[in-house]
A tleap script that builds the chain and sets N, CA, C and O, in Angstrom:
source leaprc.protein.ff14SB
mol = sequence {
  NMET LYS ARG ARG HIE HIE ASP TRP ARG GLY
  ARG GLU LEU GLU VAL GLU GLN VAL GLY GLU
  ARG THR ARG VAL ILE ARG THR ASP ASP GLY
  SER PRO ALA ASN GLU ASP ARG ILE THR PHE
  TYR ASP PRO GLN ALA SER GLY VAL ALA SER
  GLY THR VAL ARG LEU SER THR GLY TYR PHE
  ASP ALA THR ALA ASP GLY ILE LEU TYR GLN
  ILE THR VAL ASP LEU ASP CARG
}
set mol.1.N position { -10.331 -93.303 103.029 }
set mol.1.CA position { -10.965 -94.612 103.123 }
set mol.1.C position { -10.591 -95.439 101.900 }
set mol.1.O position { -10.672 -94.957 100.770 }
set mol.2.N position { -10.185 -96.669 102.124 }
set mol.2.CA position { -9.809 -97.531 101.014 }
set mol.2.C position { -11.057 -98.045 100.302 }
set mol.2.O position { -11.970 -98.580 100.931 }
set mol.3.N position { -11.080 -97.877 98.996 }
set mol.3.CA position { -12.205 -98.364 98.206 }
set mol.3.C position { -12.005 -99.831 97.877 }
set mol.3.O position { -10.880 -100.294 97.689 }
set mol.4.N position { -13.101 -100.547 97.810 }
set mol.4.CA position { -13.045 -101.982 97.542 }
set mol.4.C position { -13.322 -102.264 96.076 }
set mol.4.O position { -13.857 -101.427 95.349 }
set mol.5.N position { -12.945 -103.468 95.661 }
set mol.5.CA position { -13.268 -103.918 94.311 }
set mol.5.C position { -14.199 -105.119 94.403 }
set mol.5.O position { -13.941 -106.050 95.165 }
set mol.6.N position { -15.265 -105.102 93.640 }
set mol.6.CA position { -16.251 -106.178 93.618 }
set mol.6.C position { -16.205 -106.834 92.243 }
set mol.6.O position { -16.380 -106.162 91.226 }
set mol.7.N position { -15.973 -108.125 92.208 }
set mol.7.CA position { -15.902 -108.856 90.942 }
set mol.7.C position { -17.159 -109.703 90.797 }
set mol.7.O position { -17.316 -110.716 91.479 }
set mol.8.N position { -18.051 -109.283 89.905 }
set mol.8.CA position { -19.324 -109.968 89.690 }
set mol.8.C position { -19.403 -110.543 88.288 }
set mol.8.O position { -20.491 -110.639 87.720 }
set mol.9.N position { -18.266 -110.928 87.718 }
set mol.9.CA position { -18.275 -111.456 86.352 }
set mol.9.C position { -19.150 -112.689 86.208 }
set mol.9.O position { -19.821 -112.849 85.188 }
set mol.10.N position { -19.158 -113.568 87.210 }
set mol.10.CA position { -19.867 -114.834 87.076 }
set mol.10.C position { -21.230 -114.862 87.729 }
set mol.10.O position { -21.826 -115.932 87.852 }
set mol.11.N position { -21.742 -113.716 88.153 }
set mol.11.CA position { -23.007 -113.674 88.884 }
set mol.11.C position { -24.171 -113.415 87.930 }
set mol.11.O position { -24.003 -112.863 86.843 }
set mol.12.N position { -25.348 -113.832 88.374 }
set mol.12.CA position { -26.572 -113.506 87.644 }
set mol.12.C position { -27.036 -112.126 88.102 }
set mol.12.O position { -27.586 -111.981 89.194 }
set mol.13.N position { -26.815 -111.131 87.279 }
set mol.13.CA position { -27.198 -109.762 87.612 }
set mol.13.C position { -28.168 -109.249 86.556 }
set mol.13.O position { -28.110 -109.653 85.395 }
set mol.14.N position { -29.052 -108.363 86.967 }
set mol.14.CA position { -29.926 -107.687 86.003 }
set mol.14.C position { -29.248 -106.377 85.621 }
set mol.14.O position { -29.103 -105.479 86.450 }
set mol.15.N position { -28.833 -106.275 84.362 }
set mol.15.CA position { -28.072 -105.114 83.902 }
set mol.15.C position { -28.871 -104.402 82.827 }
set mol.15.O position { -29.372 -105.037 81.898 }
set mol.16.N position { -28.992 -103.082 82.948 }
set mol.16.CA position { -29.639 -102.306 81.895 }
set mol.16.C position { -28.779 -101.104 81.549 }
set mol.16.O position { -28.086 -100.539 82.395 }
set mol.17.N position { -28.847 -100.733 80.277 }
set mol.17.CA position { -28.063 -99.588 79.813 }
set mol.17.C position { -28.915 -98.345 79.956 }
set mol.17.O position { -30.031 -98.293 79.441 }
set mol.18.N position { -28.396 -97.336 80.656 }
set mol.18.CA position { -29.119 -96.078 80.806 }
set mol.18.C position { -28.390 -94.937 80.118 }
set mol.18.O position { -28.872 -93.804 80.116 }
set mol.19.N position { -27.253 -95.220 79.543 }
set mol.19.CA position { -26.470 -94.243 78.793 }
set mol.19.C position { -25.333 -94.978 78.126 }
set mol.19.O position { -25.097 -96.156 78.392 }
set mol.20.N position { -24.631 -94.277 77.259 }
set mol.20.CA position { -23.547 -94.938 76.535 }
set mol.20.C position { -22.487 -95.481 77.481 }
set mol.20.O position { -21.944 -96.563 77.259 }
set mol.21.N position { -22.193 -94.725 78.544 }
set mol.21.CA position { -21.139 -95.139 79.479 }
set mol.21.C position { -21.676 -95.425 80.878 }
set mol.21.O position { -20.914 -95.444 81.845 }
set mol.22.N position { -22.977 -95.647 80.988 }
set mol.22.CA position { -23.596 -95.840 82.299 }
set mol.22.C position { -24.456 -97.096 82.284 }
set mol.22.O position { -25.179 -97.352 81.321 }
set mol.23.N position { -24.371 -97.873 83.351 }
set mol.23.CA position { -25.208 -99.061 83.500 }
set mol.23.C position { -25.868 -99.035 84.874 }
set mol.23.O position { -25.322 -98.491 85.834 }
set mol.24.N position { -27.050 -99.633 84.946 }
set mol.24.CA position { -27.708 -99.872 86.229 }
set mol.24.C position { -27.737 -101.376 86.455 }
set mol.24.O position { -28.168 -102.134 85.586 }
set mol.25.N position { -27.279 -101.801 87.621 }
set mol.25.CA position { -27.244 -103.208 87.992 }
set mol.25.C position { -28.199 -103.410 89.155 }
set mol.25.O position { -28.223 -102.614 90.094 }
set mol.26.N position { -28.989 -104.480 89.090 }
set mol.26.CA position { -29.826 -104.861 90.232 }
set mol.26.C position { -29.363 -106.227 90.710 }
set mol.26.O position { -29.163 -107.145 89.914 }
set mol.27.N position { -29.197 -106.346 92.008 }
set mol.27.CA position { -28.704 -107.592 92.587 }
set mol.27.C position { -29.177 -107.710 94.025 }
set mol.27.O position { -29.482 -106.707 94.671 }
set mol.28.N position { -29.238 -108.942 94.523 }
set mol.28.CA position { -29.523 -109.152 95.946 }
set mol.28.C position { -28.242 -109.504 96.681 }
set mol.28.O position { -28.282 -109.975 97.818 }
set mol.29.N position { -27.115 -109.277 96.043 }
set mol.29.CA position { -25.834 -109.777 96.540 }
set mol.29.C position { -24.996 -108.697 97.215 }
set mol.29.O position { -23.767 -108.727 97.154 }
set mol.30.N position { -25.660 -107.756 97.850 }
set mol.30.CA position { -24.913 -106.746 98.589 }
set mol.30.C position { -24.773 -105.451 97.821 }
set mol.30.O position { -24.993 -105.396 96.611 }
set mol.31.N position { -24.403 -104.413 98.543 }
set mol.31.CA position { -24.344 -103.078 97.968 }
set mol.31.C position { -22.956 -102.489 98.152 }
set mol.31.O position { -22.532 -102.264 99.286 }
set mol.32.N position { -22.241 -102.236 97.068 }
set mol.32.CA position { -20.946 -101.577 97.206 }
set mol.32.C position { -21.121 -100.115 97.590 }
set mol.32.O position { -22.196 -99.541 97.415 }
set mol.33.N position { -20.064 -99.524 98.110 }
set mol.33.CA position { -20.081 -98.107 98.453 }
set mol.33.C position { -19.877 -97.273 97.195 }
set mol.33.O position { -19.307 -97.744 96.211 }
set mol.34.N position { -20.347 -96.036 97.238 }
set mol.34.CA position { -20.086 -95.126 96.125 }
set mol.34.C position { -18.581 -95.026 95.915 }
set mol.34.O position { -17.817 -94.965 96.878 }
set mol.35.N position { -18.167 -95.008 94.678 }
set mol.35.CA position { -16.769 -94.927 94.240 }
set mol.35.C position { -16.032 -96.257 94.351 }
set mol.35.O position { -14.855 -96.325 93.999 }
set mol.36.N position { -16.686 -97.320 94.830 }
set mol.36.CA position { -16.071 -98.638 94.723 }
set mol.36.C position { -15.963 -99.016 93.248 }
set mol.36.O position { -16.740 -98.547 92.417 }
set mol.37.N position { -15.000 -99.860 92.940 }
set mol.37.CA position { -14.838 -100.343 91.569 }
set mol.37.C position { -15.489 -101.711 91.458 }
set mol.37.O position { -15.361 -102.542 92.358 }
set mol.38.N position { -16.190 -101.945 90.348 }
set mol.38.CA position { -16.820 -103.241 90.149 }
set mol.38.C position { -16.572 -103.746 88.732 }
set mol.38.O position { -16.397 -102.964 87.797 }
set mol.39.N position { -16.561 -105.063 88.595 }
set mol.39.CA position { -16.440 -105.741 87.307 }
set mol.39.C position { -17.633 -106.682 87.184 }
set mol.39.O position { -17.978 -107.376 88.139 }
set mol.40.N position { -18.266 -106.708 86.009 }
set mol.40.CA position { -19.480 -107.507 85.860 }
set mol.40.C position { -19.656 -107.878 84.396 }
set mol.40.O position { -19.036 -107.281 83.516 }
set mol.41.N position { -20.507 -108.869 84.142 }
set mol.41.CA position { -20.841 -109.238 82.768 }
set mol.41.C position { -21.888 -108.273 82.242 }
set mol.41.O position { -22.934 -108.081 82.863 }
set mol.42.N position { -21.607 -107.668 81.099 }
set mol.42.CA position { -22.491 -106.662 80.510 }
set mol.42.C position { -23.096 -107.222 79.230 }
set mol.42.O position { -22.411 -107.267 78.208 }
set mol.43.N position { -24.363 -107.652 79.250 }
set mol.43.CA position { -24.954 -108.235 78.045 }
set mol.43.C position { -25.054 -107.250 76.886 }
set mol.43.O position { -25.021 -107.664 75.727 }
set mol.44.N position { -25.175 -105.946 77.178 }
set mol.44.CA position { -25.232 -104.969 76.085 }
set mol.44.C position { -23.914 -104.914 75.331 }
set mol.44.O position { -23.896 -104.704 74.118 }
set mol.45.N position { -22.812 -105.103 76.047 }
set mol.45.CA position { -21.493 -105.074 75.416 }
set mol.45.C position { -21.036 -106.476 75.026 }
set mol.45.O position { -19.950 -106.646 74.473 }
set mol.46.N position { -21.868 -107.483 75.315 }
set mol.46.CA position { -21.531 -108.885 75.037 }
set mol.46.C position { -20.193 -109.272 75.640 }
set mol.46.O position { -19.398 -109.972 75.012 }
set mol.47.N position { -19.950 -108.820 76.845 }
set mol.47.CA position { -18.697 -109.166 77.498 }
set mol.47.C position { -18.594 -108.556 78.876 }
set mol.47.O position { -19.582 -108.094 79.448 }
set mol.48.N position { -17.397 -108.563 79.394 }
set mol.48.CA position { -17.149 -108.070 80.742 }
set mol.48.C position { -16.892 -106.568 80.707 }
set mol.48.O position { -16.174 -106.071 79.840 }
set mol.49.N position { -17.482 -105.857 81.652 }
set mol.49.CA position { -17.267 -104.415 81.778 }
set mol.49.C position { -16.832 -104.114 83.203 }
set mol.49.O position { -17.100 -104.885 84.125 }
set mol.50.N position { -16.163 -102.993 83.370 }
set mol.50.CA position { -15.777 -102.555 84.706 }
set mol.50.C position { -15.994 -101.057 84.806 }
set mol.50.O position { -16.027 -100.348 83.800 }
set mol.51.N position { -16.139 -100.592 86.028 }
set mol.51.CA position { -16.361 -99.172 86.216 }
set mol.51.C position { -16.410 -98.797 87.680 }
set mol.51.O position { -16.069 -99.584 88.563 }
set mol.52.N position { -16.846 -97.564 87.911 }
set mol.52.CA position { -16.898 -96.987 89.249 }
set mol.52.C position { -18.352 -96.754 89.636 }
set mol.52.O position { -19.149 -96.286 88.823 }
set mol.53.N position { -18.692 -97.079 90.875 }
set mol.53.CA position { -20.057 -96.911 91.363 }
set mol.53.C position { -20.331 -95.431 91.621 }
set mol.53.O position { -19.622 -94.782 92.389 }
set mol.54.N position { -21.363 -94.912 90.973 }
set mol.54.CA position { -21.779 -93.530 91.215 }
set mol.54.C position { -22.829 -93.460 92.320 }
set mol.54.O position { -22.788 -92.573 93.173 }
set mol.55.N position { -23.767 -94.402 92.297 }
set mol.55.CA position { -24.856 -94.380 93.273 }
set mol.55.C position { -25.266 -95.815 93.566 }
set mol.55.O position { -25.422 -96.626 92.652 }
set mol.56.N position { -25.439 -96.121 94.840 }
set mol.56.CA position { -25.833 -97.469 95.242 }
set mol.56.C position { -26.881 -97.364 96.333 }
set mol.56.O position { -26.633 -96.779 97.387 }
set mol.57.N position { -28.061 -97.933 96.078 }
set mol.57.CA position { -29.142 -97.851 97.052 }
set mol.57.C position { -29.766 -99.227 97.236 }
set mol.57.O position { -29.833 -100.022 96.298 }
set mol.58.N position { -30.218 -99.495 98.445 }
set mol.58.CA position { -30.929 -100.732 98.734 }
set mol.58.C position { -32.396 -100.437 98.966 }
set mol.58.O position { -32.747 -99.386 99.501 }
set mol.59.N position { -33.254 -101.364 98.565 }
set mol.59.CA position { -34.681 -101.185 98.790 }
set mol.59.C position { -35.331 -102.552 98.971 }
set mol.59.O position { -34.817 -103.566 98.499 }
set mol.60.N position { -36.454 -102.563 99.653 }
set mol.60.CA position { -37.161 -103.814 99.891 }
set mol.60.C position { -38.050 -104.120 98.701 }
set mol.60.O position { -38.825 -103.273 98.258 }
set mol.61.N position { -37.934 -105.343 98.185 }
set mol.61.CA position { -38.747 -105.782 97.054 }
set mol.61.C position { -39.565 -106.989 97.505 }
set mol.61.O position { -39.017 -108.066 97.741 }
set mol.62.N position { -40.880 -106.802 97.621 }
set mol.62.CA position { -41.726 -107.882 98.125 }
set mol.62.C position { -41.738 -109.075 97.175 }
set mol.62.O position { -41.809 -110.219 97.625 }
set mol.63.N position { -41.670 -108.828 95.874 }
set mol.63.CA position { -41.708 -109.945 94.928 }
set mol.63.C position { -40.423 -110.762 94.989 }
set mol.63.O position { -40.441 -111.967 94.739 }
set mol.64.N position { -39.316 -110.120 95.317 }
set mol.64.CA position { -38.057 -110.846 95.463 }
set mol.64.C position { -37.872 -111.345 96.891 }
set mol.64.O position { -36.897 -112.027 97.202 }
set mol.65.N position { -38.831 -110.991 97.759 }
set mol.65.CA position { -38.819 -111.447 99.150 }
set mol.65.C position { -37.538 -111.044 99.867 }
set mol.65.O position { -36.910 -111.858 100.545 }
set mol.66.N position { -37.162 -109.787 99.711 }
set mol.66.CA position { -35.974 -109.326 100.420 }
set mol.66.C position { -35.449 -108.019 99.874 }
set mol.66.O position { -36.119 -107.326 99.108 }
set mol.67.N position { -34.239 -107.696 100.283 }
set mol.67.CA position { -33.604 -106.448 99.880 }
set mol.67.C position { -32.927 -106.628 98.525 }
set mol.67.O position { -32.174 -107.580 98.318 }
set mol.68.N position { -33.201 -105.713 97.616 }
set mol.68.CA position { -32.478 -105.636 96.352 }
set mol.68.C position { -31.657 -104.354 96.357 }
set mol.68.O position { -31.976 -103.401 97.068 }
set mol.69.N position { -30.615 -104.341 95.569 }
set mol.69.CA position { -29.736 -103.183 95.476 }
set mol.69.C position { -29.718 -102.695 94.039 }
set mol.69.O position { -29.591 -103.489 93.107 }
set mol.70.N position { -29.843 -101.404 93.865 }
set mol.70.CA position { -29.741 -100.786 92.546 }
set mol.70.C position { -28.465 -99.965 92.523 }
set mol.70.O position { -28.276 -99.056 93.331 }
set mol.71.N position { -27.591 -100.301 91.581 }
set mol.71.CA position { -26.241 -99.746 91.544 }
set mol.71.C position { -26.033 -99.072 90.194 }
set mol.71.O position { -26.123 -99.724 89.154 }
set mol.72.N position { -25.756 -97.774 90.202 }
set mol.72.CA position { -25.451 -97.045 88.972 }
set mol.72.C position { -23.942 -96.997 88.799 }
set mol.72.O position { -23.214 -96.568 89.694 }
set mol.73.N position { -23.483 -97.443 87.632 }
set mol.73.CA position { -22.051 -97.606 87.365 }
set mol.73.C position { -21.642 -96.724 86.195 }
set mol.73.O position { -22.289 -96.732 85.148 }
set mol.74.N position { -20.561 -95.958 86.375 }
set mol.74.CA position { -19.926 -95.250 85.264 }
set mol.74.C position { -18.821 -96.148 84.730 }
set mol.74.O position { -17.858 -96.444 85.439 }
set mol.75.N position { -18.958 -96.585 83.474 }
set mol.75.CA position { -18.001 -97.522 82.900 }
set mol.75.C position { -16.651 -96.863 82.679 }
set mol.75.O position { -16.550 -95.650 82.494 }
set mol.76.N position { -15.609 -97.697 82.703 }
set mol.76.CA position { -14.273 -97.210 82.356 }
set mol.76.C position { -14.280 -96.724 80.915 }
set mol.76.O position { -14.968 -97.280 80.059 }
set mol.77.N position { -13.518 -95.697 80.666 }
set mol.77.CA position { -13.452 -95.156 79.300 }
set mol.77.C position { -12.267 -95.718 78.559 }
set mol.77.O position { -12.047 -95.378 77.397 }
savepdb mol mol.pdb
quit
C-alpha cells in the first residue's frame, strides 16, 4: 500500500511533546494512516518538523462539536 504524505506546516494544530523524538498532534483536519509521513509546525522546536505516524485515532469531542484526531508522530532523526 502506498503511504501518503500530509503537509500541515501552515495549519493551526495543537502539538505537545511527549518524548524527545515523539509528538502528539490534535486536529480536526482528518486522520492519516499509521506509517504515513507528515510535516507540521512544531512550537517546541520553534520550526517545522517531519516524521512518521505511529498511531492515529479519531474521537468525538463535544466541546469541539465534532470529531478530533489524535496523532502520535515519531520525528525524523
